[in-house]
PDB file of N, CA, C and O in Angstrom:
ATOM      1  N   MET A   1      -9.304  -3.365 -10.610  1.00  0.00           N
ATOM      2  CA  MET A   1      -8.078  -4.730 -10.133  1.00  0.00           C
ATOM      3  C   MET A   1      -6.747  -4.203 -10.573  1.00  0.00           C
ATOM      4  O   MET A   1      -6.829  -3.956 -11.776  1.00  0.00           O
ATOM      5  N   ARG A   2      -5.586  -3.934 -10.119  1.00  0.00           N
ATOM      6  CA  ARG A   2      -4.622  -3.743 -10.238  1.00  0.00           C
ATOM      7  C   ARG A   2      -3.488  -4.644 -10.851  1.00  0.00           C
ATOM      8  O   ARG A   2      -2.692  -4.761  -9.920  1.00  0.00           O
ATOM      9  N   PHE A   3      -3.045  -5.272 -11.820  1.00  0.00           N
ATOM     10  CA  PHE A   3      -2.044  -6.123 -11.543  1.00  0.00           C
ATOM     11  C   PHE A   3      -0.119  -5.600 -11.677  1.00  0.00           C
ATOM     12  O   PHE A   3       0.423  -4.863 -12.501  1.00  0.00           O
ATOM     13  N   ILE A   4       0.211  -6.025 -11.015  1.00  0.00           N
ATOM     14  CA  ILE A   4       1.599  -5.599 -10.328  1.00  0.00           C
ATOM     15  C   ILE A   4       2.541  -7.048 -11.834  1.00  0.00           C
ATOM     16  O   ILE A   4       2.713  -8.247 -11.614  1.00  0.00           O
ATOM     17  N   THR A   5       2.946  -6.242 -13.243  1.00  0.00           N
ATOM     18  CA  THR A   5       3.625  -7.595 -13.819  1.00  0.00           C
ATOM     19  C   THR A   5       5.134  -7.205 -13.953  1.00  0.00           C
ATOM     20  O   THR A   5       5.484  -6.052 -13.702  1.00  0.00           O
ATOM     21  N   ASP A   6       6.067  -8.198 -14.365  1.00  0.00           N
ATOM     22  CA  ASP A   6       7.632  -7.911 -14.945  1.00  0.00           C
ATOM     23  C   ASP A   6       7.959  -6.481 -15.464  1.00  0.00           C
ATOM     24  O   ASP A   6       9.107  -6.037 -15.457  1.00  0.00           O
ATOM     25  N   GLU A   7       7.091  -5.923 -15.825  1.00  0.00           N
ATOM     26  CA  GLU A   7       7.163  -4.944 -16.502  1.00  0.00           C
ATOM     27  C   GLU A   7       7.614  -3.590 -15.604  1.00  0.00           C
ATOM     28  O   GLU A   7       8.353  -2.661 -15.928  1.00  0.00           O
ATOM     29  N   TYR A   8       6.836  -3.856 -14.268  1.00  0.00           N
ATOM     30  CA  TYR A   8       7.421  -2.767 -13.798  1.00  0.00           C
ATOM     31  C   TYR A   8       8.640  -3.004 -12.641  1.00  0.00           C
ATOM     32  O   TYR A   8       8.638  -3.909 -11.806  1.00  0.00           O
ATOM     33  N   SER A   9       9.457  -2.184 -12.770  1.00  0.00           N
ATOM     34  CA  SER A   9      10.929  -2.227 -12.118  1.00  0.00           C
ATOM     35  C   SER A   9      10.813  -1.624 -10.813  1.00  0.00           C
ATOM     36  O   SER A   9      11.525  -2.089  -9.923  1.00  0.00           O
ATOM     37  N   MET A  10       9.753  -0.318 -10.450  1.00  0.00           N
ATOM     38  CA  MET A  10       9.694  -0.256  -9.024  1.00  0.00           C
ATOM     39  C   MET A  10       8.370   0.402  -8.934  1.00  0.00           C
ATOM     40  O   MET A  10       7.850   0.928  -9.917  1.00  0.00           O
ATOM     41  N   PRO A  11       7.870   0.378  -7.865  1.00  0.00           N
ATOM     42  CA  PRO A  11       6.012   0.559  -7.423  1.00  0.00           C
ATOM     43  C   PRO A  11       6.718   2.003  -7.651  1.00  0.00           C
ATOM     44  O   PRO A  11       7.835   2.411  -7.333  1.00  0.00           O
ATOM     45  N   LEU A  12       5.507   2.688  -8.407  1.00  0.00           N
ATOM     46  CA  LEU A  12       5.729   4.363  -8.779  1.00  0.00           C
ATOM     47  C   LEU A  12       3.966   4.693  -8.071  1.00  0.00           C
ATOM     48  O   LEU A  12       3.616   5.870  -8.167  1.00  0.00           O
ATOM     49  N   GLY A  13       3.080   3.848  -7.500  1.00  0.00           N
ATOM     50  CA  GLY A  13       1.826   4.373  -6.395  1.00  0.00           C
ATOM     51  C   GLY A  13       1.072   5.059  -7.103  1.00  0.00           C
ATOM     52  O   GLY A  13       0.394   4.524  -7.981  1.00  0.00           O
ATOM     53  N   VAL A  14       1.020   6.904  -6.775  1.00  0.00           N
ATOM     54  CA  VAL A  14       0.267   7.302  -6.985  1.00  0.00           C
ATOM     55  C   VAL A  14      -0.411   8.128  -8.390  1.00  0.00           C
ATOM     56  O   VAL A  14      -1.509   8.535  -8.767  1.00  0.00           O
ATOM     57  N   PHE A  15       1.191   8.072  -8.938  1.00  0.00           N
ATOM     58  CA  PHE A  15       1.141   8.547 -10.390  1.00  0.00           C
ATOM     59  C   PHE A  15       0.587   7.567 -11.429  1.00  0.00           C
ATOM     60  O   PHE A  15       0.044   8.035 -12.430  1.00  0.00           O
ATOM     61  N   VAL A  16       0.681   6.258 -11.266  1.00  0.00           N
ATOM     62  CA  VAL A  16       0.227   5.254 -12.132  1.00  0.00           C
ATOM     63  C   VAL A  16      -0.931   5.125 -11.684  1.00  0.00           C
ATOM     64  O   VAL A  16      -1.707   4.688 -12.534  1.00  0.00           O
ATOM     65  N   THR A  17      -1.437   5.350 -10.567  1.00  0.00           N
ATOM     66  CA  THR A  17      -2.955   5.128 -10.249  1.00  0.00           C
ATOM     67  C   THR A  17      -3.766   6.034 -11.059  1.00  0.00           C
ATOM     68  O   THR A  17      -4.722   5.801 -11.799  1.00  0.00           O
ATOM     69  N   ARG A  18      -3.101   7.242 -10.716  1.00  0.00           N
ATOM     70  CA  ARG A  18      -3.745   8.772 -11.608  1.00  0.00           C
ATOM     71  C   ARG A  18      -3.845   8.756 -12.932  1.00  0.00           C
ATOM     72  O   ARG A  18      -4.684   9.330 -13.626  1.00  0.00           O
ATOM     73  N   GLU A  19      -2.452   7.690 -13.448  1.00  0.00           N
ATOM     74  CA  GLU A  19      -2.996   7.970 -15.246  1.00  0.00           C
ATOM     75  C   GLU A  19      -3.635   6.573 -15.534  1.00  0.00           C
ATOM     76  O   GLU A  19      -3.589   6.279 -16.728  1.00  0.00           O
ATOM     77  N   ALA A  20      -4.254   5.589 -14.674  1.00  0.00           N
ATOM     78  CA  ALA A  20      -4.656   4.855 -14.997  1.00  0.00           C
ATOM     79  C   ALA A  20      -6.017   5.186 -15.300  1.00  0.00           C
ATOM     80  O   ALA A  20      -6.729   4.650 -16.149  1.00  0.00           O
ATOM     81  N   THR A  21      -6.352   6.271 -14.398  1.00  0.00           N
ATOM     82  CA  THR A  21      -7.581   6.419 -13.887  1.00  0.00           C
ATOM     83  C   THR A  21      -8.062   7.761 -15.086  1.00  0.00           C
ATOM     84  O   THR A  21      -9.231   7.941 -15.427  1.00  0.00           O
ATOM     85  N   ARG A  22      -7.230   8.350 -15.442  1.00  0.00           N
ATOM     86  CA  ARG A  22      -6.972   9.435 -16.464  1.00  0.00           C
ATOM     87  C   ARG A  22      -7.064   9.056 -17.463  1.00  0.00           C
ATOM     88  O   ARG A  22      -7.172  10.019 -18.222  1.00  0.00           O
ATOM     89  N   LYS A  23      -7.105   7.619 -18.283  1.00  0.00           N
ATOM     90  CA  LYS A  23      -7.203   6.709 -19.389  1.00  0.00           C
ATOM     91  C   LYS A  23      -8.489   6.487 -19.783  1.00  0.00           C
ATOM     92  O   LYS A  23      -9.013   6.520 -20.897  1.00  0.00           O
ATOM     93  N   ALA A  24      -9.156   6.125 -18.080  1.00  0.00           N
ATOM     94  CA  ALA A  24     -10.011   5.289 -18.406  1.00  0.00           C
ATOM     95  C   ALA A  24     -11.291   6.442 -18.301  1.00  0.00           C
ATOM     96  O   ALA A  24     -12.398   6.399 -18.839  1.00  0.00           O
ATOM     97  N   VAL A  25     -10.940   7.062 -17.764  1.00  0.00           N
ATOM     98  CA  VAL A  25     -12.234   8.255 -18.122  1.00  0.00           C
ATOM     99  C   VAL A  25     -12.105   8.756 -19.447  1.00  0.00           C
ATOM    100  O   VAL A  25     -13.026   9.484 -19.818  1.00  0.00           O
ATOM    101  N   ASN A  26     -11.432   8.597 -20.030  1.00  0.00           N
ATOM    102  CA  ASN A  26     -11.227   9.494 -21.262  1.00  0.00           C
ATOM    103  C   ASN A  26     -12.115   7.985 -22.347  1.00  0.00           C
ATOM    104  O   ASN A  26     -13.035   8.092 -23.157  1.00  0.00           O
ATOM    105  N   ASN A  27     -11.757   7.389 -22.136  1.00  0.00           N
ATOM    106  CA  ASN A  27     -12.138   6.355 -22.602  1.00  0.00           C
ATOM    107  C   ASN A  27     -13.211   6.043 -22.589  1.00  0.00           C
ATOM    108  O   ASN A  27     -13.702   5.997 -21.461  1.00  0.00           O
ATOM    109  N   ARG A  28     -14.315   5.601 -23.999  1.00  0.00           N
ATOM    110  CA  ARG A  28     -15.827   5.606 -23.923  1.00  0.00           C
ATOM    111  C   ARG A  28     -16.030   3.972 -23.282  1.00  0.00           C
ATOM    112  O   ARG A  28     -15.500   2.889 -23.531  1.00  0.00           O
ATOM    113  N   PRO A  29     -17.281   4.531 -22.161  1.00  0.00           N
ATOM    114  CA  PRO A  29     -17.371   2.899 -21.331  1.00  0.00           C
ATOM    115  C   PRO A  29     -18.034   1.799 -22.339  1.00  0.00           C
ATOM    116  O   PRO A  29     -18.569   1.665 -23.439  1.00  0.00           O
ATOM    117  N   ILE A  30     -17.536   0.995 -20.965  1.00  0.00           N
ATOM    118  CA  ILE A  30     -18.782  -0.578 -22.218  1.00  0.00           C
ATOM    119  C   ILE A  30     -20.019  -0.726 -21.259  1.00  0.00           C
ATOM    120  O   ILE A  30     -19.845  -0.623 -20.044  1.00  0.00           O
ATOM    121  N   GLU A  31     -21.088  -0.933 -21.711  1.00  0.00           N
ATOM    122  CA  GLU A  31     -21.905  -1.184 -21.065  1.00  0.00           C
ATOM    123  C   GLU A  31     -22.039  -2.395 -21.315  1.00  0.00           C
ATOM    124  O   GLU A  31     -21.668  -3.064 -22.279  1.00  0.00           O
ATOM    125  N   PHE A  32     -22.845  -2.771 -19.973  1.00  0.00           N
ATOM    126  CA  PHE A  32     -22.990  -4.349 -19.677  1.00  0.00           C
ATOM    127  C   PHE A  32     -24.917  -4.698 -19.719  1.00  0.00           C
ATOM    128  O   PHE A  32     -25.552  -3.703 -19.369  1.00  0.00           O
ATOM    129  N   SER A  33     -25.557  -5.588 -19.987  1.00  0.00           N
ATOM    130  CA  SER A  33     -27.044  -5.326 -19.839  1.00  0.00           C
ATOM    131  C   SER A  33     -27.273  -6.426 -18.257  1.00  0.00           C
ATOM    132  O   SER A  33     -28.376  -6.542 -17.723  1.00  0.00           O
ATOM    133  N   SER A  34     -25.993  -7.134 -17.726  1.00  0.00           N
ATOM    134  CA  SER A  34     -25.941  -7.501 -16.342  1.00  0.00           C
ATOM    135  C   SER A  34     -24.798  -7.753 -15.604  1.00  0.00           C
ATOM    136  O   SER A  34     -23.816  -7.812 -16.346  1.00  0.00           O
ATOM    137  N   LYS A  35     -24.522  -7.935 -14.362  1.00  0.00           N
ATOM    138  CA  LYS A  35     -23.586  -8.102 -13.469  1.00  0.00           C
ATOM    139  C   LYS A  35     -22.667  -8.873 -13.717  1.00  0.00           C
ATOM    140  O   LYS A  35     -21.453  -8.678 -13.661  1.00  0.00           O
ATOM    141  N   GLU A  36     -23.521 -10.209 -14.136  1.00  0.00           N
ATOM    142  CA  GLU A  36     -22.649 -11.507 -14.708  1.00  0.00           C
ATOM    143  C   GLU A  36     -22.311 -11.747 -16.059  1.00  0.00           C
ATOM    144  O   GLU A  36     -21.885 -12.825 -16.473  1.00  0.00           O
ATOM    145  N   LEU A  37     -22.633 -10.047 -17.212  1.00  0.00           N
ATOM    146  CA  LEU A  37     -21.710 -10.396 -18.441  1.00  0.00           C
ATOM    147  C   LEU A  37     -20.653  -9.581 -18.028  1.00  0.00           C
ATOM    148  O   LEU A  37     -19.483  -9.807 -18.338  1.00  0.00           O
ATOM    149  N   MET A  38     -21.007  -8.672 -17.362  1.00  0.00           N
ATOM    150  CA  MET A  38     -19.563  -7.582 -16.517  1.00  0.00           C
ATOM    151  C   MET A  38     -18.595  -8.629 -15.832  1.00  0.00           C
ATOM    152  O   MET A  38     -17.405  -8.357 -15.674  1.00  0.00           O
ATOM    153  N   PHE A  39     -18.908  -9.322 -15.602  1.00  0.00           N
ATOM    154  CA  PHE A  39     -17.840 -10.283 -14.482  1.00  0.00           C
ATOM    155  C   PHE A  39     -17.193 -11.278 -15.685  1.00  0.00           C
ATOM    156  O   PHE A  39     -15.973 -11.442 -15.665  1.00  0.00           O
ATOM    157  N   ASN A  40     -17.709 -11.707 -16.361  1.00  0.00           N
ATOM    158  CA  ASN A  40     -17.529 -13.009 -17.273  1.00  0.00           C
ATOM    159  C   ASN A  40     -16.622 -11.763 -18.270  1.00  0.00           C
ATOM    160  O   ASN A  40     -15.489 -12.240 -18.330  1.00  0.00           O
ATOM    161  N   TYR A  41     -16.618 -10.666 -18.911  1.00  0.00           N
ATOM    162  CA  TYR A  41     -15.765  -9.927 -20.078  1.00  0.00           C
ATOM    163  C   TYR A  41     -14.708  -9.555 -19.087  1.00  0.00           C
ATOM    164  O   TYR A  41     -13.590  -9.489 -19.597  1.00  0.00           O
ATOM    165  N   ALA A  42     -14.779  -9.208 -17.381  1.00  0.00           N
ATOM    166  CA  ALA A  42     -13.514  -8.728 -17.197  1.00  0.00           C
ATOM    167  C   ALA A  42     -12.585 -10.048 -16.759  1.00  0.00           C
ATOM    168  O   ALA A  42     -11.382  -9.928 -16.526  1.00  0.00           O
ATOM    169  N   GLU A  43     -13.390 -11.488 -16.666  1.00  0.00           N
ATOM    170  CA  GLU A  43     -12.432 -12.451 -16.135  1.00  0.00           C
ATOM    171  C   GLU A  43     -11.833 -13.024 -17.386  1.00  0.00           C
ATOM    172  O   GLU A  43     -11.136 -14.037 -17.441  1.00  0.00           O
ATOM    173  N   HIS A  44     -12.311 -11.996 -18.712  1.00  0.00           N
ATOM    174  CA  HIS A  44     -11.544 -13.095 -19.650  1.00  0.00           C
ATOM    175  C   HIS A  44     -10.429 -11.938 -19.926  1.00  0.00           C
ATOM    176  O   HIS A  44      -9.234 -12.179 -20.100  1.00  0.00           O
ATOM    177  N   PHE A  45     -11.045 -10.584 -19.938  1.00  0.00           N
ATOM    178  CA  PHE A  45     -10.260  -9.916 -20.383  1.00  0.00           C
ATOM    179  C   PHE A  45      -8.740  -9.771 -19.525  1.00  0.00           C
ATOM    180  O   PHE A  45      -7.708  -9.469 -20.124  1.00  0.00           O
ATOM    181  N   ILE A  46      -8.778 -10.012 -18.173  1.00  0.00           N
ATOM    182  CA  ILE A  46      -7.604 -10.545 -16.918  1.00  0.00           C
ATOM    183  C   ILE A  46      -6.991 -11.321 -17.653  1.00  0.00           C
ATOM    184  O   ILE A  46      -5.864 -11.008 -18.036  1.00  0.00           O
ATOM    185  N   LYS A  47      -7.692 -12.763 -18.112  1.00  0.00           N
ATOM    186  CA  LYS A  47      -6.745 -13.727 -18.285  1.00  0.00           C
ATOM    187  C   LYS A  47      -6.103 -13.835 -19.701  1.00  0.00           C
ATOM    188  O   LYS A  47      -5.145 -14.554 -19.983  1.00  0.00           O
ATOM    189  N   ARG A  48      -6.804 -12.979 -20.579  1.00  0.00           N
ATOM    190  CA  ARG A  48      -5.709 -12.829 -20.916  1.00  0.00           C
ATOM    191  C   ARG A  48      -4.945 -11.731 -21.903  1.00  0.00           C
ATOM    192  O   ARG A  48      -4.442 -11.836 -23.021  1.00  0.00           O
ATOM    193  N   LYS A  49      -5.080 -10.733 -21.057  1.00  0.00           N
ATOM    194  CA  LYS A  49      -3.925  -9.874 -20.823  1.00  0.00           C
ATOM    195  C   LYS A  49      -2.907 -10.230 -19.959  1.00  0.00           C
ATOM    196  O   LYS A  49      -1.746 -10.221 -20.367  1.00  0.00           O
ATOM    197  N   PHE A  50      -3.227 -10.602 -18.602  1.00  0.00           N
ATOM    198  CA  PHE A  50      -2.519 -10.698 -17.294  1.00  0.00           C
ATOM    199  C   PHE A  50      -1.967 -12.410 -17.264  1.00  0.00           C
ATOM    200  O   PHE A  50      -1.033 -12.851 -16.594  1.00  0.00           O
ATOM    201  N   ASN A  51      -2.721 -13.052 -18.055  1.00  0.00           N
ATOM    202  CA  ASN A  51      -2.612 -14.659 -17.989  1.00  0.00           C
ATOM    203  C   ASN A  51      -3.135 -14.837 -16.076  1.00  0.00           C
ATOM    204  O   ASN A  51      -2.227 -15.416 -15.478  1.00  0.00           O
ATOM    205  N   ALA A  52      -4.040 -14.557 -15.359  1.00  0.00           N
ATOM    206  CA  ALA A  52      -4.304 -14.671 -14.226  1.00  0.00           C
ATOM    207  C   ALA A  52      -5.573 -15.356 -13.702  1.00  0.00           C
ATOM    208  O   ALA A  52      -6.545 -14.737 -14.135  1.00  0.00           O
ATOM    209  N   ASN A  53      -5.755 -15.871 -13.322  1.00  0.00           N
ATOM    210  CA  ASN A  53      -7.026 -16.679 -12.442  1.00  0.00           C
ATOM    211  C   ASN A  53      -7.562 -15.241 -11.407  1.00  0.00           C
ATOM    212  O   ASN A  53      -6.978 -14.905 -10.377  1.00  0.00           O
ATOM    213  N   VAL A  54      -8.570 -14.669 -11.878  1.00  0.00           N
ATOM    214  CA  VAL A  54      -9.326 -13.968 -11.346  1.00  0.00           C
ATOM    215  C   VAL A  54     -10.366 -14.595  -9.772  1.00  0.00           C
ATOM    216  O   VAL A  54     -10.384 -14.170  -8.617  1.00  0.00           O
ATOM    217  N   ASP A  55     -11.203 -15.879 -10.519  1.00  0.00           N
ATOM    218  CA  ASP A  55     -11.451 -16.507  -9.290  1.00  0.00           C
ATOM    219  C   ASP A  55     -11.765 -16.115  -8.347  1.00  0.00           C
ATOM    220  O   ASP A  55     -12.750 -15.424  -8.087  1.00  0.00           O
ATOM    221  N   ASN A  56     -10.396 -16.777  -7.226  1.00  0.00           N
ATOM    222  CA  ASN A  56     -10.155 -16.537  -5.949  1.00  0.00           C
ATOM    223  C   ASN A  56     -10.246 -15.184  -5.063  1.00  0.00           C
ATOM    224  O   ASN A  56     -10.521 -15.014  -3.876  1.00  0.00           O
ATOM    225  N   LEU A  57      -9.755 -13.888  -6.571  1.00  0.00           N
ATOM    226  CA  LEU A  57      -9.959 -12.801  -6.214  1.00  0.00           C
ATOM    227  C   LEU A  57     -11.291 -12.325  -5.778  1.00  0.00           C
ATOM    228  O   LEU A  57     -11.607 -11.737  -4.744  1.00  0.00           O
ATOM    229  N   LEU A  58     -12.189 -12.805  -7.049  1.00  0.00           N
ATOM    230  CA  LEU A  58     -13.693 -12.537  -6.528  1.00  0.00           C
ATOM    231  C   LEU A  58     -14.665 -12.829  -5.647  1.00  0.00           C
ATOM    232  O   LEU A  58     -15.627 -12.189  -5.224  1.00  0.00           O
ATOM    233  N   ASN A  59     -14.054 -14.406  -5.352  1.00  0.00           N
ATOM    234  CA  ASN A  59     -14.722 -15.019  -4.677  1.00  0.00           C
ATOM    235  C   ASN A  59     -13.962 -14.825  -2.558  1.00  0.00           C
ATOM    236  O   ASN A  59     -14.418 -15.195  -1.476  1.00  0.00           O
ATOM    237  N   GLN A  60     -13.009 -14.262  -2.871  1.00  0.00           N
ATOM    238  CA  GLN A  60     -12.946 -13.557  -1.450  1.00  0.00           C
ATOM    239  C   GLN A  60     -12.745 -11.854  -1.499  1.00  0.00           C
ATOM    240  O   GLN A  60     -11.692 -11.445  -1.010  1.00  0.00           O
ATOM    241  N   SER A  61     -13.712 -10.817  -2.072  1.00  0.00           N
ATOM    242  CA  SER A  61     -13.448  -9.892  -2.382  1.00  0.00           C
ATOM    243  C   SER A  61     -14.730  -9.439  -1.439  1.00  0.00           C
ATOM    244  O   SER A  61     -15.850  -9.830  -1.769  1.00  0.00           O
ATOM    245  N   ARG A  62     -14.512  -8.379   0.068  1.00  0.00           N
ATOM    246  CA  ARG A  62     -15.346  -8.465   0.432  1.00  0.00           C
ATOM    247  C   ARG A  62     -16.297  -7.285  -0.162  1.00  0.00           C
ATOM    248  O   ARG A  62     -17.326  -7.156   0.502  1.00  0.00           O
ATOM    249  N   LEU A  63     -16.196  -6.522  -1.111  1.00  0.00           N
ATOM    250  CA  LEU A  63     -16.636  -5.236  -1.856  1.00  0.00           C
ATOM    251  C   LEU A  63     -18.141  -6.113  -2.553  1.00  0.00           C
ATOM    252  O   LEU A  63     -19.259  -5.600  -2.506  1.00  0.00           O
ATOM    253  N   LEU A  64     -17.952  -7.056  -2.976  1.00  0.00           N
ATOM    254  CA  LEU A  64     -18.223  -8.080  -4.082  1.00  0.00           C
ATOM    255  C   LEU A  64     -19.641  -8.676  -3.269  1.00  0.00           C
ATOM    256  O   LEU A  64     -20.815  -8.723  -3.637  1.00  0.00           O
ATOM    257  N   LYS A  65     -18.930  -9.126  -1.933  1.00  0.00           N
ATOM    258  CA  LYS A  65     -19.766  -9.794  -0.982  1.00  0.00           C
ATOM    259  C   LYS A  65     -20.933  -8.971  -0.367  1.00  0.00           C
ATOM    260  O   LYS A  65     -22.149  -9.161  -0.380  1.00  0.00           O
ATOM    261  N   SER A  66     -20.273  -8.135   0.096  1.00  0.00           N
ATOM    262  CA  SER A  66     -21.459  -6.327   0.035  1.00  0.00           C
ATOM    263  C   SER A  66     -22.521  -5.981  -0.817  1.00  0.00           C
ATOM    264  O   SER A  66     -23.513  -5.321  -0.507  1.00  0.00           O
ATOM    265  N   VAL A  67     -22.180  -6.595  -2.195  1.00  0.00           N
ATOM    266  CA  VAL A  67     -22.513  -5.871  -3.039  1.00  0.00           C
ATOM    267  C   VAL A  67     -24.008  -6.795  -3.246  1.00  0.00           C
ATOM    268  O   VAL A  67     -25.160  -6.368  -3.322  1.00  0.00           O
ATOM    269  N   LYS A  68     -23.622  -7.868  -3.288  1.00  0.00           N
ATOM    270  CA  LYS A  68     -24.657  -8.979  -3.329  1.00  0.00           C
ATOM    271  C   LYS A  68     -25.832  -9.511  -2.160  1.00  0.00           C
ATOM    272  O   LYS A  68     -26.890 -10.132  -2.261  1.00  0.00           O
ATOM    273  N   GLU A  69     -24.934  -8.829  -0.814  1.00  0.00           N
ATOM    274  CA  GLU A  69     -25.998  -9.167  -0.282  1.00  0.00           C
ATOM    275  C   GLU A  69     -26.733  -8.159   0.388  1.00  0.00           C
ATOM    276  O   GLU A  69     -27.667  -8.318   1.173  1.00  0.00           O
ATOM    277  N   GLN A  70     -26.172  -7.018  -0.035  1.00  0.00           N
ATOM    278  CA  GLN A  70     -26.916  -5.079   0.210  1.00  0.00           C
ATOM    279  C   GLN A  70     -28.764  -5.567  -0.293  1.00  0.00           C
ATOM    280  O   GLN A  70     -29.237  -6.059  -1.317  1.00  0.00           O
ATOM    281  N   LYS A  71     -29.387  -5.100   1.077  1.00  0.00           N
ATOM    282  CA  LYS A  71     -30.680  -5.407   0.909  1.00  0.00           C
ATOM    283  C   LYS A  71     -31.283  -4.173  -0.034  1.00  0.00           C
ATOM    284  O   LYS A  71     -30.623  -3.142  -0.169  1.00  0.00           O
ATOM    285  N   LYS A  72     -32.493  -4.330  -0.636  1.00  0.00           N
ATOM    286  CA  LYS A  72     -32.862  -2.921  -1.610  1.00  0.00           C
ATOM    287  C   LYS A  72     -34.061  -2.350  -0.753  1.00  0.00           C
ATOM    288  O   LYS A  72     -35.021  -2.917  -0.230  1.00  0.00           O
ATOM    289  N   LEU A  73     -33.683  -1.080  -0.793  1.00  0.00           N
ATOM    290  CA  LEU A  73     -35.216  -0.182   0.279  1.00  0.00           C
ATOM    291  C   LEU A  73     -36.440  -0.808   0.328  1.00  0.00           C
ATOM    292  O   LEU A  73     -37.264  -0.756   1.241  1.00  0.00           O
ATOM    293  N   MET A  74     -36.523  -1.569  -1.005  1.00  0.00           N
ATOM    294  CA  MET A  74     -38.458  -1.847  -1.325  1.00  0.00           C
ATOM    295  C   MET A  74     -38.303  -3.156  -0.114  1.00  0.00           C
ATOM    296  O   MET A  74     -39.474  -3.271   0.250  1.00  0.00           O
ATOM    297  N   GLN A  75     -37.692  -3.931   0.489  1.00  0.00           N
ATOM    298  CA  GLN A  75     -37.418  -5.502   0.720  1.00  0.00           C
ATOM    299  C   GLN A  75     -38.036  -4.472   2.164  1.00  0.00           C
ATOM    300  O   GLN A  75     -39.073  -5.020   2.538  1.00  0.00           O
ATOM    301  N   PHE A  76     -37.692  -2.979   3.219  1.00  0.00           N
ATOM    302  CA  PHE A  76     -38.228  -3.347   4.385  1.00  0.00           C
ATOM    303  C   PHE A  76     -39.315  -2.641   3.824  1.00  0.00           C
ATOM    304  O   PHE A  76     -39.295  -1.545   4.385  1.00  0.00           O
ATOM    305  N   ALA A  77     -40.135  -2.669   3.122  1.00  0.00           N
ATOM    306  CA  ALA A  77     -41.628  -1.686   3.407  1.00  0.00           C
ATOM    307  C   ALA A  77     -42.541  -3.218   3.653  1.00  0.00           C
ATOM    308  O   ALA A  77     -43.745  -3.185   3.909  1.00  0.00           O
TER     309      ALA A  77
END
């Protein structure tokens, strides 16, 4: 997720996205034992850093809905 805050005076597009990706790849990943723990961490992090409530965004996400409803290959056997 990318949040546009007051510190952005103008959209910088690809440059900002590229630099954010570079920074993320160079950092050590955080591993979670479950999706629920990952979402909990992300929700608290976003709330603390951006003072934003992401519940509505997560509930409307088509990608998350697809992941939740996706069938496993073994379900067809």
